[in-house]
PADRENZA-733742 format. One line per field, with one value per residue (C-alpha): residue in one letter; x, y, z. Coordinates in Angstrom, 1 decimal. Example, Ala and Ser with C-alpha at 12.3 -4.5 7.8 and 13.67 -1.06 7.14 Angstrom:
<sites>
kolfi [A, S] .
u [12.3, 13.7] .
v [-4.5, -1.1] .
w [7.8, 7.1] .
</sites>
This chain:
<sites>
kolfi [M, M, S, E, D, D, L, A, A, L, E, A, A, D, G, A, E, A, S, R, L, F, L, E, Q, M, I, L, H, H, K, G, A, V, E, M, A, Q, T, Q, V, D, D, G, S, N, P, D, A, V, E, L, A, Q, T, I, I, D, A, Q, T, T, E, I, Q, E, M, Q, D, L, L, A, T, L] .
u [12.2, 13.4, 11.3, 12.1, 13.1, 15.2, 17.1, 17.4, 18.9, 21.1, 22.4, 23.0, 25.3, 28.9, 31.4, 30.7, 26.5, 26.3, 27.4, 25.7, 22.4, 23.7, 23.7, 20.9, 19.0, 20.1, 19.6, 16.1, 16.2, 17.8, 15.1, 11.8, 14.2, 14.5, 11.2, 9.6, 11.7, 11.1, 7.6, 8.2, 10.4, 6.6, 4.4, 6.3, 5.1, 7.5, 10.7, 13.3, 11.8, 11.8, 15.7, 16.1, 14.4, 16.6, 19.3, 18.5, 17.7, 21.2, 23.1, 20.9, 21.0, 25.1, 25.4, 22.8, 25.2, 28.1, 26.3, 25.7, 29.1, 29.7, 28.0, 29.1, 31.7, 31.3] .
v [-33.3, -31.8, -30.8, -32.0, -28.7, -28.6, -32.2, -30.8, -27.0, -29.0, -31.6, -28.9, -26.9, -27.2, -25.4, -23.0, -23.3, -26.6, -26.8, -23.3, -26.0, -28.8, -27.1, -25.1, -28.1, -30.3, -27.0, -27.6, -31.5, -31.6, -28.6, -30.8, -34.0, -31.8, -30.1, -34.0, -35.3, -32.1, -33.6, -36.6, -35.4, -33.1, -36.2, -39.4, -41.9, -44.6, -43.5, -44.8, -42.6, -40.1, -40.2, -41.2, -38.3, -35.8, -37.0, -36.9, -33.1, -32.8, -34.2, -32.6, -29.1, -29.1, -30.5, -27.9, -24.4, -26.5, -26.2, -22.1, -21.9, -23.6, -21.7, -18.0, -19.2, -19.3] .
w [14.7, 11.5, 8.3, 5.3, 4.1, 7.1, 6.0, 2.8, 3.6, 5.4, 2.7, 0.5, 2.7, 3.4, 5.7, 8.1, 7.1, 7.6, 11.0, 12.0, 10.5, 12.5, 15.7, 15.8, 14.6, 17.3, 20.1, 18.5, 19.2, 22.2, 23.5, 22.9, 24.7, 28.2, 27.9, 27.3, 30.2, 33.0, 32.5, 33.2, 36.2, 37.2, 36.3, 36.2, 38.6, 38.4, 40.9, 37.7, 34.9, 37.1, 37.3, 34.5, 32.7, 35.4, 34.1, 30.2, 31.4, 33.0, 30.2, 26.7, 28.5, 28.8, 25.5, 24.3, 26.0, 24.4, 20.9, 21.7, 22.8, 19.2, 16.9, 18.6, 17.4, 13.4] .
</sites>
């Protein structure tokens, strides 16, 4: 999650800087979700929860790549 300082920097930014900060924080957020979901895939016992976790991994990984591509264009 974003720290208060991160949030303040995002709120104060505009234009390309705001986009950069937003994308960087969202990438970190998504990576955290992937890590949590991977724990469920590796250690979970409920098949529905494991399936959901894999869906999260797949979707968030795709979104991370999209955000990294956008970040590279700034």
